[in-house]
C-alpha positions as a Markdown table, in Angstrom:
| # | Residue | x | y | z |
|---|---|---|---|---|
| 1 | Unk | 77.5 | 116.5 | 118.9 |
| 2 | Unk | 80.6 | 114.7 | 117.4 |
| 3 | Unk | 78.7 | 111.3 | 118.3 |
| 4 | Unk | 75.6 | 112.5 | 116.5 |
| 5 | Unk | 77.7 | 113.3 | 113.4 |
| 6 | Unk | 79.5 | 109.8 | 113.4 |
| 7 | Unk | 76.3 | 108.1 | 113.5 |
| 8 | Unk | 74.9 | 109.8 | 110.5 |
| 9 | Unk | 75.0 | 107.3 | 107.7 |
| 10 | Unk | 76.0 | 108.0 | 104.2 |
| 11 | Unk | 72.3 | 107.3 | 103.3 |
| 12 | Unk | 71.1 | 110.1 | 105.7 |
| 13 | Unk | 73.9 | 112.4 | 104.5 |
| 14 | Unk | 73.3 | 112.1 | 100.7 |
| 15 | Unk | 69.6 | 111.7 | 100.8 |
| 16 | Unk | 68.4 | 114.1 | 103.5 |
| 17 | Unk | 71.2 | 116.4 | 104.7 |
| 18 | Unk | 72.7 | 117.3 | 101.5 |
| 19 | Unk | 69.2 | 117.8 | 99.5 |
| 20 | Unk | 68.1 | 119.8 | 102.6 |
| 21 | Unk | 70.9 | 122.1 | 102.4 |
| 22 | Unk | 70.9 | 122.6 | 98.7 |
| 23 | Unk | 67.1 | 123.3 | 98.5 |
| 24 | Unk | 67.5 | 125.7 | 101.5 |
| 25 | Unk | 70.2 | 127.5 | 99.5 |
| 26 | Unk | 68.4 | 127.6 | 96.4 |
| 27 | Unk | 65.2 | 128.9 | 98.2 |
| 28 | Unk | 67.3 | 131.7 | 99.6 |
| 29 | Unk | 68.9 | 132.5 | 96.2 |
| 30 | Unk | 65.2 | 132.5 | 94.8 |
| 31 | Unk | 64.3 | 135.0 | 97.5 |
| 32 | Unk | 61.6 | 132.6 | 98.8 |
| 33 | Unk | 63.0 | 132.1 | 102.2 |
| 34 | Unk | 65.5 | 133.6 | 104.6 |
| 35 | Unk | 67.2 | 131.3 | 107.1 |
| 36 | Unk | 68.6 | 132.6 | 110.5 |
| 37 | Unk | 72.0 | 131.0 | 110.3 |
| 38 | Unk | 72.4 | 131.8 | 113.9 |
| 39 | Unk | 72.1 | 128.4 | 115.4 |
| 40 | Unk | 73.8 | 125.9 | 113.3 |
| 41 | Unk | 72.6 | 122.8 | 115.3 |
| 42 | Unk | 68.9 | 123.8 | 114.8 |
| 43 | Unk | 69.6 | 124.7 | 111.3 |
| 44 | Unk | 71.2 | 121.3 | 110.6 |
| 45 | Unk | 68.1 | 119.6 | 112.0 |
| 46 | Unk | 65.9 | 121.9 | 109.7 |
| 47 | Unk | 67.7 | 121.0 | 106.6 |
| 48 | Unk | 67.7 | 117.4 | 107.4 |
| 49 | Unk | 64.0 | 117.7 | 107.9 |
| 50 | Unk | 63.7 | 119.5 | 104.6 |
| 51 | Unk | 65.8 | 116.7 | 102.9 |
| 52 | Unk | 63.7 | 114.1 | 104.5 |
| 53 | Unk | 60.6 | 115.7 | 103.2 |
| 54 | Unk | 62.0 | 116.2 | 99.8 |
| 55 | Unk | 63.1 | 112.3 | 99.8 |
| 56 | Unk | 59.5 | 111.3 | 100.9 |
| 57 | Unk | 58.1 | 113.5 | 98.0 |
| 58 | Unk | 60.4 | 111.7 | 95.7 |
| 59 | Unk | 59.3 | 108.3 | 97.0 |
| 60 | Unk | 55.5 | 109.0 | 96.9 |
| 61 | Unk | 55.2 | 111.2 | 93.9 |
| 62 | Unk | 58.2 | 111.3 | 91.6 |
| 63 | Unk | 59.0 | 107.7 | 91.6 |
| 64 | Unk | 55.3 | 106.5 | 90.9 |
| 65 | Unk | 54.9 | 109.0 | 88.0 |
| 66 | Unk | 58.2 | 107.9 | 86.5 |
| 67 | Unk | 56.9 | 104.4 | 86.7 |
| 68 | Unk | 53.6 | 105.1 | 85.4 |
| 69 | Unk | 55.0 | 106.8 | 82.2 |
| 70 | Unk | 57.4 | 103.7 | 82.0 |
| 71 | Unk | 60.6 | 105.8 | 82.4 |
| 72 | Unk | 61.5 | 103.4 | 85.3 |
| 73 | Unk | 61.0 | 99.7 | 85.6 |
| 74 | Unk | 61.7 | 98.2 | 89.0 |
| 75 | Unk | 62.4 | 94.5 | 89.7 |
| 76 | Unk | 60.0 | 92.7 | 92.1 |
| 77 | Unk | 60.7 | 93.4 | 95.9 |
| 78 | Unk | 61.1 | 89.9 | 96.7 |
| 79 | Unk | 63.8 | 89.6 | 94.0 |
| 80 | Unk | 65.6 | 92.8 | 95.2 |
| 81 | Unk | 65.8 | 91.3 | 98.6 |
| 82 | Unk | 67.1 | 87.8 | 97.4 |
| 83 | Unk | 69.7 | 89.6 | 95.0 |
| 84 | Unk | 70.8 | 91.9 | 97.8 |
| 85 | Unk | 71.8 | 88.9 | 100.0 |
| 86 | Unk | 74.0 | 87.7 | 97.2 |
| 87 | Unk | 75.4 | 90.8 | 95.9 |
| 88 | Unk | 76.0 | 93.6 | 98.4 |
| 89 | Unk | 76.8 | 96.0 | 95.6 |
| 90 | Unk | 73.1 | 96.4 | 95.0 |
| 91 | Unk | 72.5 | 98.3 | 98.2 |
| 92 | Unk | 75.1 | 100.8 | 97.3 |
| 93 | Unk | 73.4 | 101.2 | 93.9 |
| 94 | Unk | 70.1 | 101.5 | 95.5 |
| 95 | Unk | 71.5 | 104.2 | 98.0 |
| 96 | Unk | 72.8 | 106.1 | 95.0 |
| 97 | Unk | 69.5 | 105.5 | 93.1 |
| 98 | Unk | 67.5 | 107.1 | 95.9 |
| 99 | Unk | 70.0 | 110.0 | 96.0 |
| 100 | Unk | 69.2 | 110.7 | 92.2 |
| 101 | Unk | 65.6 | 110.4 | 92.9 |
| 102 | Unk | 65.9 | 112.9 | 95.9 |
| 103 | Unk | 67.9 | 115.3 | 93.8 |
| 104 | Unk | 65.4 | 115.0 | 91.0 |
| 105 | Unk | 62.5 | 115.8 | 93.5 |
| 106 | Unk | 64.3 | 118.7 | 94.8 |
| 107 | Unk | 64.6 | 120.2 | 91.4 |
| 108 | Unk | 60.8 | 119.5 | 90.8 |
| 109 | Unk | 60.0 | 121.1 | 94.1 |
| 110 | Unk | 62.0 | 124.3 | 93.4 |
| 111 | Unk | 60.2 | 124.7 | 90.2 |
| 112 | Unk | 56.9 | 124.2 | 91.8 |
| 113 | Unk | 57.7 | 126.4 | 94.8 |
| 114 | Unk | 58.9 | 129.2 | 92.3 |
| 115 | Unk | 55.8 | 128.8 | 90.3 |
| 116 | Unk | 53.6 | 129.0 | 93.4 |
| 117 | Unk | 55.4 | 132.1 | 94.6 |
| 118 | Unk | 54.5 | 133.7 | 91.0 |
| 119 | Unk | 51.0 | 132.5 | 91.6 |
| 120 | Unk | 50.7 | 134.2 | 95.1 |
| 121 | Unk | 51.7 | 137.6 | 93.4 |
| 122 | Unk | 48.5 | 137.2 | 91.3 |
| 123 | Unk | 46.5 | 136.1 | 94.3 |
| 124 | Unk | 48.0 | 137.7 | 97.4 |
| 125 | Unk | 45.3 | 136.2 | 99.6 |
| 126 | Unk | 47.1 | 132.9 | 99.3 |
| 127 | Unk | 49.9 | 134.2 | 101.4 |
| 128 | Unk | 47.9 | 134.1 | 104.5 |
| 129 | Unk | 47.2 | 130.3 | 103.9 |
| 130 | Unk | 50.9 | 129.2 | 103.2 |
| 131 | Unk | 51.5 | 127.7 | 106.4 |
| 132 | Unk | 48.3 | 125.7 | 106.4 |
| 133 | Unk | 48.9 | 124.5 | 102.9 |
| 134 | Unk | 52.5 | 123.3 | 103.9 |
| 135 | Unk | 51.2 | 121.6 | 107.2 |
| 136 | Unk | 48.6 | 119.8 | 105.2 |
| 137 | Unk | 50.9 | 118.9 | 102.7 |
| 138 | Unk | 53.5 | 117.5 | 105.1 |
| 139 | Unk | 50.8 | 115.6 | 107.1 |
| 140 | Unk | 49.8 | 113.8 | 103.8 |
| 141 | Unk | 53.4 | 113.1 | 102.7 |
| 142 | Unk | 54.4 | 111.6 | 106.2 |
| 143 | Unk | 51.0 | 109.7 | 106.6 |
| 144 | Unk | 51.4 | 107.9 | 103.2 |
| 145 | Unk | 55.4 | 107.5 | 103.9 |
| 146 | Unk | 54.3 | 105.7 | 107.3 |
| 147 | Unk | 51.9 | 103.4 | 105.2 |
| 148 | Unk | 54.6 | 102.8 | 102.6 |
| 149 | Unk | 57.1 | 102.0 | 105.3 |
| 150 | Unk | 54.7 | 99.6 | 107.0 |
| 151 | Unk | 54.0 | 97.8 | 103.9 |
| 152 | Unk | 57.6 | 97.3 | 103.1 |
| 153 | Unk | 58.1 | 95.9 | 106.8 |
| 154 | Unk | 55.2 | 93.5 | 106.1 |
| 155 | Unk | 56.7 | 92.4 | 102.7 |
| 156 | Unk | 60.0 | 91.8 | 104.3 |
| 157 | Unk | 58.5 | 89.7 | 106.9 |
| 158 | Unk | 56.3 | 87.8 | 104.5 |
| 159 | Unk | 59.5 | 87.1 | 102.4 |
| 160 | Unk | 61.5 | 85.9 | 105.3 |
| 161 | Unk | 58.8 | 83.3 | 106.2 |
| 162 | Unk | 58.9 | 81.7 | 102.6 |
């Protein structure tokens, strides 16, 4: 277990585990979910997965919306790669940037889940479909995350050829 903890990067800690824990605590405070708290190892992996899912939501939903409304403007990816080689601080800033995106997405998801729970009160038959909604949503999020990551890898390969 100690080896596993030592291998967790700061990126994984601040973009997956921390948001997963904060989100889970907020869900409990809202009365939406109750966690077992008996097996800390399993719970840590659950929190990590929740944080990973929030991060992917941020990458696929939050970030594109903020770019679309011109709240964010990104540099070209090839320029990011080139500049990162010259200035290692850019990677650190990018990691912090992703943390902010994930925390923003966490808050958005908390608001959406709280609103959905209120919606379930009006339409109780939706409760039976809750797990299916979640599974389909996670499938879509991770399918598109896989595509986005594959596109990044392809871009990096093409940039390295130039």
